[in-house]
N, C-alpha and C positions, 0 to 999 in steps of 0.2 A: 287486475288485470297487467299483465304481459306482456308488451308491446314484440315486435319481430324482432331478431336480432338481423343487423343491417350488415350489410354485406363489407370487410373490410378494405380500408382506403390507406394510401400511402402518407403518412405524415412526419411530419418533424416534429420530434417529442423533445419539449424543454421541460426539464425539472429543477423545481428550488425549494430547498429546505434553509429553514433559518437553527443556527447555531444555538444551541442553547437553552431553545424555548424554554421547554418544559418547566424549566427551573426559573422560571419568570411568574413574576404575581398575576391575577386574570385582566385588570387594568393596564400593562402594560404590554402583552399579550396581545388585548386588541390593538394595542397602537402600534406594533411590531406588526399585524396583520395587517392593516391598513395602509402601513406604509410599503411593506411590500409590493402591494396593487398598485403603488406609486411607481415604484421603482421600475416593474413590470411593463407600465403603462408607458414610462419616457423610453423605455427600451425598443418596443416593440412599435412604437411609433417612431422611432429614429431608425427601426428596417423596413420604413414601409407596409407593416402589416394593420391591415383595416380589420374590423369589426368582423366584417363578415369571413375573415380568414384565418379567426381563429376559434379555441373553444377553450374555457377554463376550469378549471373543478381544483375547488379551493379543499387544500386538506389540510386546513388548523392549521400547520407550525410551515406548511410550503404549497406548491402549488403545481398543476399539472397543464401544463401547457398544449396543447397539439396546433399545428402551422400549417397551413395549407401548402403542400410541395413546392408552388409555383412562385413560393417566394423564397430569393437563393439563398444557402446555407453560409454563403460567404457574406452577406451581410446580413444576419442573423449574429453571426459569428465577430464580427467588427464590430456590432451592436453590446455583444457581451463583455467583448475586453475593454472598451472604451466606453459608451454612456451607463455602462450597469456600476462601476467600479466608482465613476464620478457623482452615479446620484446616491447611492450609500455614502459616499465621502462628503454628502454635502448633508443629507441627513446628520450621521453622526457627530457632525461638528456640532451641530444645535442640541442632539440629545444627552440624556442623564448617561450615567455612569450607568446607569440598571434598564434602558433603555438601546442598549448599542446593539446594533444587528451585520450581523455577518451569514455569508449567504454559501452552499454548498451549492453549485449548480450543474445540470449535464446534458448534452445536448446530443440526442440520438434521432435517431430514423427508421421506420417499420408501420408495418400493417398493423390499424386499428377498427377494431369494431365497436358498435354498440351497441347494447342489451338494456334499455331501459325500460322503467317498472313503472307503472304510473302512480304515481303521489313521491315517487323518490326521486335522489339528483344522482348520477353518476351513470352507472353502470359501462363504464370502460373494459373492453376485453380485447386480448391479443399478446402472444408471444412476446413481441417483442417489446413493449411496453412494460413486462414483466422485467424481463431482462434489463431495462434502463432503469428502473425503478432498486434493482440489485447493486447496479452502480454508484449508484447516490444514496446507499446503506453501504458503500463499501469504505474499509479501516482507512485505506491508503487515502483516499476522499478527508476522512475527519481529519488526520492525522496530518495533513498540508494544510490544512487551514486553521490547525490549531498551532503548527509550527509559525505561522506567517503572523507578519502585521499587516495584510492587502487585509479588504471587506472581503473578498469573496474568492474563492476557488473554483475554477475551470475546466470541465473533464469533458472528453467526446467520445461517443463509442469509435469501435475499429471502424466499421464503416463509413461515418461520418471523417473521420482520421481519413483512412486508404481514399477515398475518390472527392475529398476536399482539401482539408490542410496540408497534405503531404505535398500538392502542389505546388504550394509557393503564389497562392493568388495573392491581390491586394489588400494589403494590413495583415495578411497572416503566413509567420514565420515557421515553417515544420522542427527550424532547430530550437523552438521555443517550448514546443511539445515531449512528452517522453512517457515514453510506452510503462503501463504496470499491469501484471496480471493481477485478477483481484479471484477471490475460490468461494464458489457458490456452491448453491442444491447441484450434486451432480453433474459436477464439471467446474471450469476455468472462463474465465472472459478476459479480453480487454479491456485496457481504457489507457487514456492517454491525457495525461493532465495538462493544465498553461503552466508552465513556472517549473523550477526545482524540485526534485522528489523529498520527503519527508526524509530528515536526514538519520541515519542506523548508522550505530557505533558499529566501526571496523574490529574484526579479531586478524592480530599480529600473525603472518605469515610463518608458519614455523621455519624452524633453520633446517635446512637440508642438511644430507648424509650420502656423505659418499658411502655407494655400494651398490650390487646389482650391475647389469648390463646398462650402456652406456652414461654410468653414473648417475641412475635413481639410489633413492633413499629407500632402508628400509621399509619408510611407510606408505611408498608411492602407490597409486595406485594402477588399472586396466588403462586409463584415458590418459596417465603421464602427469595427473595432477597431484601433489603433496597430500596428506592427508593426514588433519590436525590429533591429534591424540583427547582422548575424553577427558573436556574438563572436573568429570567429580574422581581424577586419577590420581593423587598427591603425587607429587617426583620422589624419587627414591636421593636420599642422599649417605653421606658417609661410604665405609666399606662394605663390599660383600663381595661373597663367592660365587662365581661363576663355572659353573661344570660343562665344560665343553671336549667332545670326542675323546675323554676320559683320559683329562687333564684337568688339575686345580690351580687356579687365581684366586693369588691373596692380594690384594694392596696393589697390583702390576707386577709383582714374582709370580714365578711361575714353578711348581714342580712337576715335575711328568712323570710316568710310566704309572704302577698300580704301586699307591703306599698309602698306609693306614695311618702316619704321623707323619709329624714333622718335628725332627729333634735339631739340637746343636742351633737354633734362632728363636726369634721373639718375633708375636707381632702385638703392635698396635694401632688405637683407634676404637673405631665401633666395628665390632664382628656381626654379619648379617647372617644368621639361619632360619629361610625361608623368609616367618612373617617374626622373628625371635630375635633382639636384639640386645647384645650385651656388651654395656658400658665399660669403657676404662680399659686398663692396661692387663695383658694373656701371655704369662711368660711360659714357652714350653723348654725342657732343658734333657 
């Protein structure tokens, strides 16, 4: 029996996922799932979320929590930034190394409906929920958690950041949230991460060369930024011939005019013709 699809209602969406859950033994997974519910209980209680103001759906390695829009997001954010890390810290201090728990968390908002079927659980429907799940699965969120010593990482959707975080309400510092762009199916999503972004190795800026109008180098692009040479092209070394406007330049000396040979001199070092290099000393008489 299929029940009717409910009207979509605006909800605050809280998503949580346990790091490396599938690598644990079954007994450890059961322990982690129980503790996740305890952490969520403490967090929602701190935010004043009553039982009739929430809906939870167990996802095995995580939870989907829908919270009434009557609960201020500022209160939820403060609880997620204080109560949740404290609860995780207390648990991990006593847990074995195999049962340590770290969480990825997303706080978002949007329209969610129910499409329940008799004899089953779940049935959440909504584009906003789907997008929130994609944020939770974003590589950048996983990388941030992997590079930190903290027990959790929190990201918020763009509407939550723009509507709440950036205004600097009590306990919320906008400068502590950093923007990241997440690639998803058929587009990109904006994500705001609490704390620094993951470390990315920087590429040294190429040496600027004089030339062109206004002192721009030969590799400068249309936007006025210097483009780096492809890493796959090896740097050329040694002596080379350069043909420019009818002249031939050899190691800094120049022979002008139409010449078919060079007499009365010698060339030392490597001589490169195209991709062929002649090693050693070459003399002409």
